[in-house]
C-alpha positions, 0 to 999 in steps of 0.5 A: 500500500505504501508502493501506490501512496508513493506513486500517488503523491509523485504524480499528483505532485506534476499534474501538468507533466502527468495529464501531458503523460497520459494523453498518449495512453488516453488516446491509445485506450479509446482508439483500441476501444472505439475501433474494435467495438466498431469492427464487431458491430460492423461484423453483426450488421454484416452477419445479421444482413446475409444471415439465414437463407442467403447464405445457403443460395445461388442467383442465376442469371444470363451474360452476353457471351463476348465482351466486343459489340460485334462478336455479341450474341443474344443474352438467352435466358432459362426455360421452365424445364431448367427449373425442373431438372434443377430442382432434382439434383440431390441437395437442392431444396427449392427452385425459383424463377423469376421473370422482371420488368417495370409497369405502372401499376394503378388504383383509383385516385392513385399509381406509381411505377413499380417492379413486376415480379413473374414467378411462383410459391417459393419467390418470398422464401428465396427473397427471405419474406414473410407474408403479413395478410393473405396467400402465397402463389400455389401450383393453380395460380401457375398453371391457370395463369390467375390475374392474382398479385402479391404487393410489397408493404411499400406498394401497400401504403402507396396504394391503399394506405390504411385500408385493407388491400386483400380482395381489391383491385389495381391495374397493372399495366390496365390489366386488372388484378386481385390482390390476394397477399401483402409482404410484410416489410422487409429489411433493405439488404446492405448491398441493395439500392432499391426499396425491397418492399416495392414490388409486385409478384404475380404467377409467372406464366401469367406474367409471360402471357399477358405483360411482358410476352415470349422470347423468340428462341426460348420456350416458356422463358425465365430471365432469372433462377434462385436455388436454395441449398438443403442445410450442411449440403457440400455448396460447390458440388451442387455447383458444379451440378447446376453448371454441368446440367446448364452447360448440356441444356445450353449446349455449351461445350467444356471448353466454351464460355459460359453464357450464364453467372453464378452469384454464390451468396454464401461465398460472398458472406465469406468474403466480407467476413475476411474484408471484416477481419482485415479491416478489424485487425487494421483498426486494432493496429493503429490503437496498438501502435497509437498505445506504444507511441504513448507507452514511449513517452510514459518511458521518457517521463519516468526516465526524467522522474528517476533523474530528477529524483537521484537524490532522494532515491540515494537517500531511501537506499542508504537509511535501508531502503531494498532495491526491490521496494525501488523498483515497485514503487517507480512500476507502480507510478508508470502503471497507476499513470497509464490505469488513469489513462486507460480509466479516461480513454475507455470514456473518451472512445464510449464518446466516439462509439456513441458518434459512430452509432448516431452516423453509421445507424447500427448498433456497435458491440461493447462489451465487457471484454473488449473494454477489458482488452482495451483497459488491459493493454493500458496497464501492460502499457504502463508495466513494460515501458515502467519496467527499465526505468524503475530498474534503472533507479533500483540498481542506482549506488547509494553513494554516488545518488546521494552526490547526485545535485 
């Protein structure tokens, strides 16, 4: 206890020097606390935005076969037969096909331009959406080319306000459709630039027959396919099976360039997580460097203290103080200095996090483990950078120290 008292008296006797020495440690601790919290918060946000169905799905779309305009061939869509064949691949849970185009959707007194998605009963599942009201599309709707529609929450709000839309009629390109369902408000994905609640879903067969027309070379064409895997499946194997199947149905040899693209959401999630890990490491490294620079400042000031108090040290040694007492006095002084700076740094870091949450509009991860790591780092810096000056003080010869002026 006497070492703590002596260290405290030494620090408060030089308040301006103490504050200046603490400054580097304060900034370092605040940087580590804030940056790790922001990095962990970003990680949770990424996981939340890409978790669930998206982590086990593939989106397949047709592409041009050549980059040069003079050698381009037409984007060849898929077919209903492709959907049927893909659904038979082992490990595939469900497959949804989609044709999309923007049309005017109107009710008496209101209208808006909306993306019309011609799809099937699996569409909402592939988009991680759920119904708020009404029912989903079914096989009967597709076979009969029914004039029925499911609307997103933004469309329901724009066209019907607070009124109940189920059973109401909306005109899509002047063709009347009966509203059979309303989708629960969906959180917009991080990578999306549009309102994902602003859409109208109709049977894919109806979309081809009444709105979008057919395709010159592909009967019952489908512009995009989304495949969902069963849990704990070999995604790479299923992706290879789909590629081989589509190469065959589209008449492509193994040496031919693909005229379709497969986007694996699980791979994208892993890539984003890798980027986040690198970012967190970078941010943590910056805080560590700042803390080390602050530690060098602590060591320099402690060396100055030893020099200024050489006569005092010699006097204490001459009256019976042990060298370990001198060592611990200066080590504890450095640790106490860095500990106080660590507490202030945590407060500053918390303020930075609060501002970042307001600006970034997402929750940071400010767990006790992060705070303990940042505070523990300050104590560790005090121990490491305070030891050398303390060791120098404890090794002073009493007679030489007493002669020092």
